[in-house]
PyMOL commands that place a pseudoatom at each C-alpha (Angstrom):
pseudoatom trace, name=CA, resn=MET, resi=1, chain=A, elem=C, hetatm=0, pos=[0.172, 0.044, 0.303]
pseudoatom trace, name=CA, resn=MET, resi=2, chain=A, elem=C, hetatm=0, pos=[1.252, 3.505, -0.905]
pseudoatom trace, name=CA, resn=LEU, resi=3, chain=A, elem=C, hetatm=0, pos=[1.766, 6.158, 1.909]
pseudoatom trace, name=CA, resn=THR, resi=4, chain=A, elem=C, hetatm=0, pos=[-1.076, 8.454, 2.218]
pseudoatom trace, name=CA, resn=GLU, resi=5, chain=A, elem=C, hetatm=0, pos=[-0.109, 12.183, 2.725]
pseudoatom trace, name=CA, resn=ILE, resi=6, chain=A, elem=C, hetatm=0, pos=[-2.601, 14.194, 4.656]
pseudoatom trace, name=CA, resn=LEU, resi=7, chain=A, elem=C, hetatm=0, pos=[-2.525, 17.990, 5.171]
pseudoatom trace, name=CA, resn=ASP, resi=8, chain=A, elem=C, hetatm=0, pos=[-4.403, 20.825, 6.751]
pseudoatom trace, name=CA, resn=VAL, resi=9, chain=A, elem=C, hetatm=0, pos=[-6.424, 22.364, 4.250]
pseudoatom trace, name=CA, resn=ARG, resi=10, chain=A, elem=C, hetatm=0, pos=[-6.486, 25.472, 6.166]
pseudoatom trace, name=CA, resn=THR, resi=11, chain=A, elem=C, hetatm=0, pos=[-2.776, 25.993, 6.299]
pseudoatom trace, name=CA, resn=TYR, resi=12, chain=A, elem=C, hetatm=0, pos=[-1.991, 24.324, 2.991]
pseudoatom trace, name=CA, resn=LYS, resi=13, chain=A, elem=C, hetatm=0, pos=[-0.721, 26.916, 0.328]
pseudoatom trace, name=CA, resn=PHE, resi=14, chain=A, elem=C, hetatm=0, pos=[-2.082, 26.455, -2.874]
pseudoatom trace, name=CA, resn=LYS, resi=15, chain=A, elem=C, hetatm=0, pos=[-0.223, 26.821, -6.048]
pseudoatom trace, name=CA, resn=ARG, resi=16, chain=A, elem=C, hetatm=0, pos=[-1.070, 27.239, -9.805]
pseudoatom trace, name=CA, resn=GLU, resi=17, chain=A, elem=C, hetatm=0, pos=[0.245, 23.717, -10.617]
pseudoatom trace, name=CA, resn=ASP, resi=18, chain=A, elem=C, hetatm=0, pos=[-1.835, 22.048, -8.080]
pseudoatom trace, name=CA, resn=ARG, resi=19, chain=A, elem=C, hetatm=0, pos=[-4.870, 19.979, -9.501]
pseudoatom trace, name=CA, resn=VAL, resi=20, chain=A, elem=C, hetatm=0, pos=[-7.287, 19.063, -6.896]
pseudoatom trace, name=CA, resn=LEU, resi=21, chain=A, elem=C, hetatm=0, pos=[-10.752, 17.077, -7.034]
pseudoatom trace, name=CA, resn=LEU, resi=22, chain=A, elem=C, hetatm=0, pos=[-13.573, 17.889, -4.169]
pseudoatom trace, name=CA, resn=ASP, resi=23, chain=A, elem=C, hetatm=0, pos=[-15.069, 15.197, -2.830]
pseudoatom trace, name=CA, resn=ALA, resi=24, chain=A, elem=C, hetatm=0, pos=[-18.973, 15.243, -2.748]
pseudoatom trace, name=CA, resn=ASN, resi=25, chain=A, elem=C, hetatm=0, pos=[-18.962, 15.914, 1.032]
pseudoatom trace, name=CA, resn=ILE, resi=26, chain=A, elem=C, hetatm=0, pos=[-16.872, 19.115, 0.239]
pseudoatom trace, name=CA, resn=TRP, resi=27, chain=A, elem=C, hetatm=0, pos=[-19.374, 20.200, -2.135]
pseudoatom trace, name=CA, resn=ILE, resi=28, chain=A, elem=C, hetatm=0, pos=[-22.350, 19.572, -0.092]
pseudoatom trace, name=CA, resn=TYR, resi=29, chain=A, elem=C, hetatm=0, pos=[-20.617, 21.824, 2.811]
pseudoatom trace, name=CA, resn=ILE, resi=30, chain=A, elem=C, hetatm=0, pos=[-20.294, 24.628, 0.106]
pseudoatom trace, name=CA, resn=HIS, resi=31, chain=A, elem=C, hetatm=0, pos=[-23.141, 24.057, -2.117]
pseudoatom trace, name=CA, resn=GLY, resi=32, chain=A, elem=C, hetatm=0, pos=[-25.719, 21.946, -0.270]
pseudoatom trace, name=CA, resn=PRO, resi=33, chain=A, elem=C, hetatm=0, pos=[-29.030, 22.660, 1.378]
pseudoatom trace, name=CA, resn=ASP, resi=34, chain=A, elem=C, hetatm=0, pos=[-27.483, 22.789, 4.819]
pseudoatom trace, name=CA, resn=ALA, resi=35, chain=A, elem=C, hetatm=0, pos=[-24.281, 25.060, 3.717]
pseudoatom trace, name=CA, resn=ARG, resi=36, chain=A, elem=C, hetatm=0, pos=[-23.346, 26.498, 7.160]
pseudoatom trace, name=CA, resn=GLY, resi=37, chain=A, elem=C, hetatm=0, pos=[-21.404, 26.027, 10.174]
pseudoatom trace, name=CA, resn=TRP, resi=38, chain=A, elem=C, hetatm=0, pos=[-17.469, 25.628, 10.337]
pseudoatom trace, name=CA, resn=LYS, resi=39, chain=A, elem=C, hetatm=0, pos=[-16.900, 23.062, 7.387]
pseudoatom trace, name=CA, resn=THR, resi=40, chain=A, elem=C, hetatm=0, pos=[-19.010, 25.368, 5.452]
pseudoatom trace, name=CA, resn=GLU, resi=41, chain=A, elem=C, hetatm=0, pos=[-16.524, 28.263, 6.310]
pseudoatom trace, name=CA, resn=VAL, resi=42, chain=A, elem=C, hetatm=0, pos=[-13.415, 26.191, 6.375]
pseudoatom trace, name=CA, resn=TYR, resi=43, chain=A, elem=C, hetatm=0, pos=[-13.954, 24.451, 2.900]
pseudoatom trace, name=CA, resn=SER, resi=44, chain=A, elem=C, hetatm=0, pos=[-15.548, 27.632, 1.143]
pseudoatom trace, name=CA, resn=ALA, resi=45, chain=A, elem=C, hetatm=0, pos=[-12.250, 29.545, 2.222]
pseudoatom trace, name=CA, resn=ALA, resi=46, chain=A, elem=C, hetatm=0, pos=[-10.276, 26.772, 1.056]
pseudoatom trace, name=CA, resn=LEU, resi=47, chain=A, elem=C, hetatm=0, pos=[-12.343, 26.898, -2.481]
pseudoatom trace, name=CA, resn=LYS, resi=48, chain=A, elem=C, hetatm=0, pos=[-11.516, 30.447, -2.636]
pseudoatom trace, name=CA, resn=ARG, resi=49, chain=A, elem=C, hetatm=0, pos=[-7.927, 30.052, -2.113]
pseudoatom trace, name=CA, resn=ILE, resi=50, chain=A, elem=C, hetatm=0, pos=[-7.601, 27.269, -4.789]
pseudoatom trace, name=CA, resn=ARG, resi=51, chain=A, elem=C, hetatm=0, pos=[-9.463, 29.702, -7.332]
pseudoatom trace, name=CA, resn=LEU, resi=52, chain=A, elem=C, hetatm=0, pos=[-6.960, 32.445, -6.519]
pseudoatom trace, name=CA, resn=ALA, resi=53, chain=A, elem=C, hetatm=0, pos=[-4.159, 30.713, -6.743]
pseudoatom trace, name=CA, resn=GLN, resi=54, chain=A, elem=C, hetatm=0, pos=[-5.607, 29.314, -10.228]
pseudoatom trace, name=CA, resn=SER, resi=55, chain=A, elem=C, hetatm=0, pos=[-5.263, 25.729, -8.983]
pseudoatom trace, name=CA, resn=ALA, resi=56, chain=A, elem=C, hetatm=0, pos=[-7.000, 23.295, -11.484]
pseudoatom trace, name=CA, resn=ILE, resi=57, chain=A, elem=C, hetatm=0, pos=[-10.324, 22.026, -9.821]
pseudoatom trace, name=CA, resn=HIS, resi=58, chain=A, elem=C, hetatm=0, pos=[-11.721, 18.873, -11.320]
pseudoatom trace, name=CA, resn=VAL, resi=59, chain=A, elem=C, hetatm=0, pos=[-14.846, 16.664, -10.818]
pseudoatom trace, name=CA, resn=ASP, resi=60, chain=A, elem=C, hetatm=0, pos=[-16.089, 13.387, -12.342]
pseudoatom trace, name=CA, resn=LEU, resi=61, chain=A, elem=C, hetatm=0, pos=[-19.292, 12.104, -13.062]
pseudoatom trace, name=CA, resn=LEU, resi=62, chain=A, elem=C, hetatm=0, pos=[-19.092, 9.756, -9.813]
pseudoatom trace, name=CA, resn=VAL, resi=63, chain=A, elem=C, hetatm=0, pos=[-18.837, 12.607, -7.325]
pseudoatom trace, name=CA, resn=LEU, resi=64, chain=A, elem=C, hetatm=0, pos=[-21.282, 14.980, -9.123]
pseudoatom trace, name=CA, resn=SER, resi=65, chain=A, elem=C, hetatm=0, pos=[-23.433, 11.950, -8.780]
pseudoatom trace, name=CA, resn=GLU, resi=66, chain=A, elem=C, hetatm=0, pos=[-22.994, 11.311, -5.230]
pseudoatom trace, name=CA, resn=PHE, resi=67, chain=A, elem=C, hetatm=0, pos=[-23.442, 15.265, -4.436]
pseudoatom trace, name=CA, resn=MET, resi=68, chain=A, elem=C, hetatm=0, pos=[-26.768, 14.981, -6.403]
pseudoatom trace, name=CA, resn=ASN, resi=69, chain=A, elem=C, hetatm=0, pos=[-27.904, 12.211, -4.613]
pseudoatom trace, name=CA, resn=ARG, resi=70, chain=A, elem=C, hetatm=0, pos=[-26.893, 13.251, -1.296]
pseudoatom trace, name=CA, resn=TYR, resi=71, chain=A, elem=C, hetatm=0, pos=[-28.384, 16.614, -1.925]
pseudoatom trace, name=CA, resn=ALA, resi=72, chain=A, elem=C, hetatm=0, pos=[-31.761, 14.941, -2.429]
pseudoatom trace, name=CA, resn=ARG, resi=73, chain=A, elem=C, hetatm=0, pos=[-31.676, 12.751, 0.284]
pseudoatom trace, name=CA, resn=ILE, resi=74, chain=A, elem=C, hetatm=0, pos=[-30.766, 15.446, 2.599]
pseudoatom trace, name=CA, resn=HIS, resi=75, chain=A, elem=C, hetatm=0, pos=[-33.983, 17.472, 1.459]
pseudoatom trace, name=CA, resn=GLN, resi=76, chain=A, elem=C, hetatm=0, pos=[-35.891, 13.815, 1.607]
pseudoatom trace, name=CA, resn=GLY, resi=77, chain=A, elem=C, hetatm=0, pos=[-35.168, 14.010, 5.601]
pseudoatom trace, name=CA, resn=TYR, resi=78, chain=A, elem=C, hetatm=0, pos=[-37.220, 17.065, 5.845]
pseudoatom trace, name=CA, resn=SER, resi=79, chain=A, elem=C, hetatm=0, pos=[-40.274, 16.212, 4.098]
pseudoatom trace, name=CA, resn=ARG, resi=80, chain=A, elem=C, hetatm=0, pos=[-42.829, 14.265, 5.166]
pseudoatom trace, name=CA, resn=LYS, resi=81, chain=A, elem=C, hetatm=0, pos=[-42.181, 11.365, 2.528]
pseudoatom trace, name=CA, resn=LYS, resi=82, chain=A, elem=C, hetatm=0, pos=[-40.818, 8.073, 4.452]
pseudoatom trace, name=CA, resn=GLU, resi=83, chain=A, elem=C, hetatm=0, pos=[-39.305, 6.466, 1.427]
pseudoatom trace, name=CA, resn=PHE, resi=84, chain=A, elem=C, hetatm=0, pos=[-36.826, 8.078, -1.133]
pseudoatom trace, name=CA, resn=LYS, resi=85, chain=A, elem=C, hetatm=0, pos=[-38.849, 6.956, -4.219]
pseudoatom trace, name=CA, resn=GLU, resi=86, chain=A, elem=C, hetatm=0, pos=[-42.399, 8.429, -2.916]
pseudoatom trace, name=CA, resn=PHE, resi=87, chain=A, elem=C, hetatm=0, pos=[-40.309, 11.570, -2.097]
pseudoatom trace, name=CA, resn=ARG, resi=88, chain=A, elem=C, hetatm=0, pos=[-38.732, 12.045, -5.576]
pseudoatom trace, name=CA, resn=GLY, resi=89, chain=A, elem=C, hetatm=0, pos=[-42.050, 11.287, -7.018]
pseudoatom trace, name=CA, resn=SER, resi=90, chain=A, elem=C, hetatm=0, pos=[-43.670, 14.391, -5.421]
pseudoatom trace, name=CA, resn=PRO, resi=91, chain=A, elem=C, hetatm=0, pos=[-44.468, 17.906, -6.386]
pseudoatom trace, name=CA, resn=GLU, resi=92, chain=A, elem=C, hetatm=0, pos=[-41.692, 19.157, -3.492]
pseudoatom trace, name=CA, resn=TYR, resi=93, chain=A, elem=C, hetatm=0, pos=[-39.071, 17.191, -5.255]
pseudoatom trace, name=CA, resn=GLY, resi=94, chain=A, elem=C, hetatm=0, pos=[-39.355, 19.455, -8.507]
pseudoatom trace, name=CA, resn=ILE, resi=95, chain=A, elem=C, hetatm=0, pos=[-38.346, 22.364, -6.813]
pseudoatom trace, name=CA, resn=VAL, resi=96, chain=A, elem=C, hetatm=0, pos=[-35.549, 20.548, -4.989]
pseudoatom trace, name=CA, resn=ALA, resi=97, chain=A, elem=C, hetatm=0, pos=[-34.479, 19.331, -8.236]
pseudoatom trace, name=CA, resn=LYS, resi=98, chain=A, elem=C, hetatm=0, pos=[-34.580, 22.610, -9.488]
pseudoatom trace, name=CA, resn=SER, resi=99, chain=A, elem=C, hetatm=0, pos=[-31.975, 23.723, -6.736]
pseudoatom trace, name=CA, resn=ILE, resi=100, chain=A, elem=C, hetatm=0, pos=[-29.641, 20.601, -6.988]
pseudoatom trace, name=CA, resn=ALA, resi=101, chain=A, elem=C, hetatm=0, pos=[-29.290, 21.272, -10.841]
pseudoatom trace, name=CA, resn=ALA, resi=102, chain=A, elem=C, hetatm=0, pos=[-28.419, 24.806, -10.301]
pseudoatom trace, name=CA, resn=ALA, resi=103, chain=A, elem=C, hetatm=0, pos=[-25.679, 23.920, -7.643]
pseudoatom trace, name=CA, resn=ALA, resi=104, chain=A, elem=C, hetatm=0, pos=[-24.514, 21.078, -9.869]
pseudoatom trace, name=CA, resn=ARG, resi=105, chain=A, elem=C, hetatm=0, pos=[-24.310, 23.582, -12.684]
pseudoatom trace, name=CA, resn=ARG, resi=106, chain=A, elem=C, hetatm=0, pos=[-22.307, 25.892, -10.703]
pseudoatom trace, name=CA, resn=ILE, resi=107, chain=A, elem=C, hetatm=0, pos=[-19.711, 22.722, -9.638]
pseudoatom trace, name=CA, resn=ILE, resi=108, chain=A, elem=C, hetatm=0, pos=[-19.129, 22.032, -13.378]
pseudoatom trace, name=CA, resn=LYS, resi=109, chain=A, elem=C, hetatm=0, pos=[-18.715, 25.607, -14.193]
pseudoatom trace, name=CA, resn=LEU, resi=110, chain=A, elem=C, hetatm=0, pos=[-15.824, 25.872, -11.996]
pseudoatom trace, name=CA, resn=CYS, resi=111, chain=A, elem=C, hetatm=0, pos=[-14.199, 22.546, -12.810]
pseudoatom trace, name=CA, resn=HIS, resi=112, chain=A, elem=C, hetatm=0, pos=[-12.207, 20.511, -15.398]
pseudoatom trace, name=CA, resn=LEU, resi=113, chain=A, elem=C, hetatm=0, pos=[-14.644, 17.433, -16.058]
pseudoatom trace, name=CA, resn=VAL, resi=114, chain=A, elem=C, hetatm=0, pos=[-12.402, 13.979, -15.717]
pseudoatom trace, name=CA, resn=THR, resi=115, chain=A, elem=C, hetatm=0, pos=[-13.551, 11.782, -18.408]
pseudoatom trace, name=CA, resn=ASP, resi=116, chain=A, elem=C, hetatm=0, pos=[-11.567, 8.939, -18.708]
pseudoatom trace, name=CA, resn=GLY, resi=117, chain=A, elem=C, hetatm=0, pos=[-13.531, 6.494, -16.612]
pseudoatom trace, name=CA, resn=PHE, resi=118, chain=A, elem=C, hetatm=0, pos=[-13.069, 2.929, -17.018]
pseudoatom trace, name=CA, resn=GLU, resi=119, chain=A, elem=C, hetatm=0, pos=[-10.019, 3.807, -19.020]
pseudoatom trace, name=CA, resn=ALA, resi=120, chain=A, elem=C, hetatm=0, pos=[-7.996, 5.254, -16.363]
pseudoatom trace, name=CA, resn=VAL, resi=121, chain=A, elem=C, hetatm=0, pos=[-8.376, 2.533, -13.625]
pseudoatom trace, name=CA, resn=ASP, resi=122, chain=A, elem=C, hetatm=0, pos=[-7.772, -0.961, -13.067]
pseudoatom trace, name=CA, resn=ILE, resi=123, chain=A, elem=C, hetatm=0, pos=[-11.294, -2.129, -12.689]
pseudoatom trace, name=CA, resn=GLY, resi=124, chain=A, elem=C, hetatm=0, pos=[-10.322, -5.731, -11.798]
pseudoatom trace, name=CA, resn=LYS, resi=125, chain=A, elem=C, hetatm=0, pos=[-7.982, -4.488, -8.831]
pseudoatom trace, name=CA, resn=LEU, resi=126, chain=A, elem=C, hetatm=0, pos=[-10.832, -2.090, -7.573]
pseudoatom trace, name=CA, resn=ILE, resi=127, chain=A, elem=C, hetatm=0, pos=[-13.361, -5.054, -7.514]
pseudoatom trace, name=CA, resn=ASP, resi=128, chain=A, elem=C, hetatm=0, pos=[-10.773, -7.348, -5.599]
pseudoatom trace, name=CA, resn=THR, resi=129, chain=A, elem=C, hetatm=0, pos=[-9.814, -4.601, -3.399]
pseudoatom trace, name=CA, resn=PHE, resi=130, chain=A, elem=C, hetatm=0, pos=[-13.637, -4.165, -2.667]
pseudoatom trace, name=CA, resn=GLU, resi=131, chain=A, elem=C, hetatm=0, pos=[-14.012, -7.664, -1.851]
pseudoatom trace, name=CA, resn=LEU, resi=132, chain=A, elem=C, hetatm=0, pos=[-11.097, -8.580, 0.272]
pseudoatom trace, name=CA, resn=GLU, resi=133, chain=A, elem=C, hetatm=0, pos=[-11.655, -5.194, 2.090]
pseudoatom trace, name=CA, resn=CYS, resi=134, chain=A, elem=C, hetatm=0, pos=[-14.998, -4.489, 2.315]
pseudoatom trace, name=CA, resn=ALA, resi=135, chain=A, elem=C, hetatm=0, pos=[-14.455, -1.153, 1.091]
pseudoatom trace, name=CA, resn=ASP, resi=136, chain=A, elem=C, hetatm=0, pos=[-16.530, 1.623, -0.100]
pseudoatom trace, name=CA, resn=PHE, resi=137, chain=A, elem=C, hetatm=0, pos=[-16.490, 0.820, -3.779]
pseudoatom trace, name=CA, resn=ASN, resi=138, chain=A, elem=C, hetatm=0, pos=[-17.229, 4.606, -4.742]
pseudoatom trace, name=CA, resn=ASP, resi=139, chain=A, elem=C, hetatm=0, pos=[-14.361, 5.537, -2.416]
pseudoatom trace, name=CA, resn=LEU, resi=140, chain=A, elem=C, hetatm=0, pos=[-11.896, 3.007, -4.017]
pseudoatom trace, name=CA, resn=VAL, resi=141, chain=A, elem=C, hetatm=0, pos=[-12.744, 4.607, -7.421]
pseudoatom trace, name=CA, resn=ILE, resi=142, chain=A, elem=C, hetatm=0, pos=[-12.224, 7.922, -6.294]
pseudoatom trace, name=CA, resn=ALA, resi=143, chain=A, elem=C, hetatm=0, pos=[-8.896, 7.373, -5.087]
pseudoatom trace, name=CA, resn=GLU, resi=144, chain=A, elem=C, hetatm=0, pos=[-7.838, 5.632, -8.387]
pseudoatom trace, name=CA, resn=THR, resi=145, chain=A, elem=C, hetatm=0, pos=[-9.104, 8.704, -10.359]
pseudoatom trace, name=CA, resn=CYS, resi=146, chain=A, elem=C, hetatm=0, pos=[-6.893, 10.994, -8.124]
pseudoatom trace, name=CA, resn=ARG, resi=147, chain=A, elem=C, hetatm=0, pos=[-3.948, 8.540, -8.390]
pseudoatom trace, name=CA, resn=SER, resi=148, chain=A, elem=C, hetatm=0, pos=[-4.271, 8.147, -12.077]
pseudoatom trace, name=CA, resn=GLU, resi=149, chain=A, elem=C, hetatm=0, pos=[-4.908, 11.922, -12.880]
pseudoatom trace, name=CA, resn=ASN, resi=150, chain=A, elem=C, hetatm=0, pos=[-2.297, 12.989, -10.384]
pseudoatom trace, name=CA, resn=LEU, resi=151, chain=A, elem=C, hetatm=0, pos=[-5.230, 14.593, -8.325]
pseudoatom trace, name=CA, resn=MET, resi=152, chain=A, elem=C, hetatm=0, pos=[-5.013, 15.739, -4.791]
pseudoatom trace, name=CA, resn=LEU, resi=153, chain=A, elem=C, hetatm=0, pos=[-8.400, 15.080, -2.879]
pseudoatom trace, name=CA, resn=VAL, resi=154, chain=A, elem=C, hetatm=0, pos=[-10.142, 17.551, -0.906]
pseudoatom trace, name=CA, resn=THR, resi=155, chain=A, elem=C, hetatm=0, pos=[-12.174, 15.732, 1.714]
pseudoatom trace, name=CA, resn=HIS, resi=156, chain=A, elem=C, hetatm=0, pos=[-13.584, 15.276, 5.129]
pseudoatom trace, name=CA, resn=ASP, resi=157, chain=A, elem=C, hetatm=0, pos=[-14.303, 11.596, 4.729]
pseudoatom trace, name=CA, resn=GLY, resi=158, chain=A, elem=C, hetatm=0, pos=[-12.082, 9.538, 7.294]
pseudoatom trace, name=CA, resn=ASP, resi=159, chain=A, elem=C, hetatm=0, pos=[-12.543, 5.961, 4.877]
pseudoatom trace, name=CA, resn=PHE, resi=160, chain=A, elem=C, hetatm=0, pos=[-9.541, 7.607, 2.560]
pseudoatom trace, name=CA, resn=ARG, resi=161, chain=A, elem=C, hetatm=0, pos=[-7.022, 7.631, 5.628]
pseudoatom trace, name=CA, resn=GLU, resi=162, chain=A, elem=C, hetatm=0, pos=[-5.319, 4.354, 3.918]
pseudoatom trace, name=CA, resn=SER, resi=163, chain=A, elem=C, hetatm=0, pos=[-5.967, 5.608, 0.048]
pseudoatom trace, name=CA, resn=GLY, resi=164, chain=A, elem=C, hetatm=0, pos=[-2.141, 6.176, -1.119]
pseudoatom trace, name=CA, resn=ILE, resi=165, chain=A, elem=C, hetatm=0, pos=[-3.013, 9.429, -2.210]
pseudoatom trace, name=CA, resn=THR, resi=166, chain=A, elem=C, hetatm=0, pos=[-2.963, 13.140, -0.937]
pseudoatom trace, name=CA, resn=ILE, resi=167, chain=A, elem=C, hetatm=0, pos=[-5.529, 14.421, 1.048]
pseudoatom trace, name=CA, resn=LEU, resi=168, chain=A, elem=C, hetatm=0, pos=[-6.216, 18.071, 2.053]
pseudoatom trace, name=CA, resn=THR, resi=169, chain=A, elem=C, hetatm=0, pos=[-8.817, 18.140, 4.846]
pseudoatom trace, name=CA, resn=ALA, resi=170, chain=A, elem=C, hetatm=0, pos=[-9.845, 19.747, 8.095]
pseudoatom trace, name=CA, resn=SER, resi=171, chain=A, elem=C, hetatm=0, pos=[-11.270, 16.518, 9.480]
pseudoatom trace, name=CA, resn=PRO, resi=172, chain=A, elem=C, hetatm=0, pos=[-9.799, 15.929, 13.156]
pseudoatom trace, name=CA, resn=ALA, resi=173, chain=A, elem=C, hetatm=0, pos=[-10.079, 12.362, 12.907]
pseudoatom trace, name=CA, resn=LEU, resi=174, chain=A, elem=C, hetatm=0, pos=[-8.044, 12.294, 9.294]
pseudoatom trace, name=CA, resn=LEU, resi=175, chain=A, elem=C, hetatm=0, pos=[-5.306, 15.026, 10.909]
pseudoatom trace, name=CA, resn=ARG, resi=176, chain=A, elem=C, hetatm=0, pos=[-4.898, 13.219, 13.813]
pseudoatom trace, name=CA, resn=PRO, resi=177, chain=A, elem=C, hetatm=0, pos=[-1.442, 10.699, 13.820]
for i in range(1, 177): cmd.bond("trace and resi %d" % i, "trace and resi %d" % (i + 1))
show_as sticks, trace
zoom trace
């Protein structure tokens, strides 16, 4: 396993040559329905510094999909609908879908799209790792995308601790030795 480098996003000095992928949880903190609190402040400030440094921000379809689905499920939690499919079929969801689509468009406008998909990753190795380590498959794909595209991952997700990539975070759990 390659060594994971974990850096504090609050003190990292972004450079023009940096290439970053923001995880879905970061986009939720910045553009989600509950965008407030210390995580929103920290990661919004980081995004501002990334943009000021003119670092390349990337997004792939998996991260965008996770963001959009999580956003919808947060709203479903606010609704009186018990089942997600019931919520998705409601008039209320139409209003939520407009908000989600607007947020997704803002993200895409800021980012370079990672489009390699299957060609960029060793899918067989990922499936083997998923099976042997009982790992989150989406997290494995994101980490492999970061490796293959030479991207640093901005995340608050502790599941990336052993990923073998460079992580920028404000997560106390990740920053703890």
